[in-house]
C-alpha positions in Angstrom: 26.3 51.4 22.6 25.7 47.9 21.0 22.0 47.9 21.8 21.6 51.4 20.2 23.5 50.0 17.6 21.4 47.4 17.0 18.0 49.4 17.2 19.0 51.7 14.7 20.3 48.4 12.3 16.6 47.6 12.6 15.0 50.5 12.0 16.8 50.7 8.9 16.1 47.6 7.9 12.4 48.0 8.7 12.0 51.3 6.9 14.2 50.4 3.6 12.0 50.7 0.8 12.9 50.5 -3.0 11.9 53.9 -4.7 8.9 51.9 -6.9 7.3 51.0 -3.7 4.2 52.5 -3.0 4.3 54.4 0.6 0.5 52.5 1.5 1.9 49.0 1.3 4.6 47.0 2.9 6.4 44.4 1.5 5.1 41.0 2.4 7.4 37.9 4.2 5.9 35.9 1.2 7.1 37.9 -1.6 8.8 35.8 -4.0 7.1 32.6 -2.7 4.7 33.1 -5.7 7.5 31.9 -7.8 7.8 28.4 -6.6 6.3 25.3 -8.2 4.2 25.1 -4.9 3.6 27.7 -3.0 3.2 26.3 0.3 6.8 24.8 0.0 10.5 26.0 -0.4 12.4 23.9 -2.7 14.8 23.0 0.5 11.6 21.7 2.0 10.4 19.7 -1.3 13.6 18.0 -1.4 14.0 17.4 2.5 10.2 15.4 1.9 12.1 13.4 -1.0 15.0 12.3 0.4 13.6 10.8 3.7 14.9 13.8 5.9 14.0 14.3 9.5 13.2 18.0 9.6 13.2 18.3 13.3 10.0 15.9 13.2 11.3 14.2 15.9 12.6 17.1 17.8 10.4 16.0 21.3 12.3 12.6 21.2 15.9 13.9 20.9 15.6 16.5 23.5 14.0 14.2 25.9 16.9 11.4 25.8 15.7 9.6 23.1 18.6 9.6 20.7 18.0 9.4 16.7 19.6 6.4 15.0 21.5 8.8 12.3 23.1 10.5 14.8 24.0 7.8 16.9 25.5 5.6 13.7 27.2 8.8 13.5 28.9 8.8 16.9 29.2 5.2 16.5 32.8 5.2 18.2 32.7 7.8 20.5 29.6 5.6 22.0 31.1 2.7 21.7 28.5 0.6 20.0 28.5 -2.8 19.3 28.8 -4.9 16.4 25.2 -5.6 16.8 24.1 -2.0 17.8 25.7 -0.8 14.5 23.9 -3.4 12.3 20.6 -3.3 13.7 20.5 0.8 13.7 21.6 0.6 10.2 19.1 -1.6 9.4 16.2 0.3 11.3 17.6 3.7 9.7 17.8 2.4 6.2 13.7 1.1 6.6 12.8 4.5 8.1 14.5 6.5 5.4 12.7 4.2 2.7 9.2 4.7 4.8 9.5 8.5 5.3 10.5 8.9 1.3 7.6 7.2 0.2 5.5 9.2 2.9 7.5 12.3 1.9 6.8 12.3 -2.2 2.7 11.6 -1.2 2.7 14.9 1.3 4.1 17.0 -1.8 1.9 15.2 -4.4 -0.6 16.8 -2.1 0.8 19.9 -1.5 0.8 20.3 -5.1 -2.7 18.9 -5.4 -4.0 22.1 -2.9 -1.8 24.9 -4.8 -3.8 23.4 -8.6 -6.9 23.7 -6.7 -6.2 27.5 -6.0 -4.1 28.4 -9.1 -6.8 26.5 -11.3 -9.8 28.4 -10.5 -12.0 29.1 -7.3 -11.7 26.2 -4.8 -14.8 24.9 -2.3 -14.1 24.7 0.9 -15.2 20.9 0.7 -11.8 20.4 -1.7 -9.6 22.5 0.9 -10.8 20.9 3.7 -10.4 17.1 2.0 -6.8 18.0 1.0 -5.7 19.8 4.1 -7.1 17.0 6.5 -5.1 14.5 3.8 -2.1 16.2 4.5 -2.3 16.5 8.0 -3.0 12.9 8.1 0.4 12.3 5.8 2.1 14.7 8.1 1.4 12.9 11.4 2.4 9.6 9.8 5.8 11.3 8.9 6.0 12.6 12.5 5.2 9.3 13.7 7.9 7.0 11.7 10.6 9.5 12.8 9.7 9.6 16.3 9.2 6.0 16.5 13.0 5.3 15.5 14.2 7.7 18.5 12.2 4.8 20.6 13.4 1.9 18.8 17.3 3.9 19.0 16.9 4.3 22.9 15.7 0.8 23.7 19.2 -0.6 21.9 21.4 1.5 24.0 22.8 1.5 28.0 21.9 4.2 30.4 25.3 5.2 29.7 25.2 5.3 25.9 21.9 7.4 26.0 23.8 10.0 28.5 27.3 10.2 26.5 25.1 11.0 23.8 23.4 13.9 25.2 26.6 15.1 26.0 28.1 14.7 22.5 25.1 16.3 21.3 25.1 19.4 23.9 22.2 18.2 26.2 24.4 17.0 28.9 22.1 20.0 31.5 19.1 17.1 32.2 18.9 13.8 33.5 17.9 10.7 32.3 14.9 8.9 33.7 15.7 5.6 34.7 14.1 2.7 32.6 15.6 -0.5 31.2 18.2 0.2 28.3 19.8 -2.0 25.6 18.1 -5.5 24.8 16.6 -8.4 26.7 19.9 -10.3 25.9 22.1 -7.3 27.4 19.9 -6.7 30.7 19.9 -10.6 31.4 23.7 -10.8 31.2 
């Protein structure tokens, strides 16, 4: 019964058109995006870039037992972080955010330039390739900035803290591969 209702709802949604629609045209998923300042980026994406947000860029690390610094700080009490761990993580997070904001600002500016190429006339292949390559390079650097902090964060934590983090974040189904956790000082004691 639920499946039938869902199929009916889907058919209704797909089949919906306004009275003004030409039966030969389909509404684009991009409808309304033509009003954006930068056509390729939503206002939310621009804000995330300009604020240095993670945007899922380090998901590969997060989901493979390499905790992120912001979430570790948020869970500091449950993870029983030492004062030294808290201080180091805060410093690294602030440094990462500063670098991410700088790179994000550059990406937004480059996307604006790419948009202008199309808005102001006929863009050449060379100009488009150049701008896209530059955007991709900065996106890669930004992703690395976020992933790198997951690497550093894991190196500051004990195996138990990583396991507890995974559990608290809902990732408790997988085993954590062995490696040395914690600082060299912590491992020698």
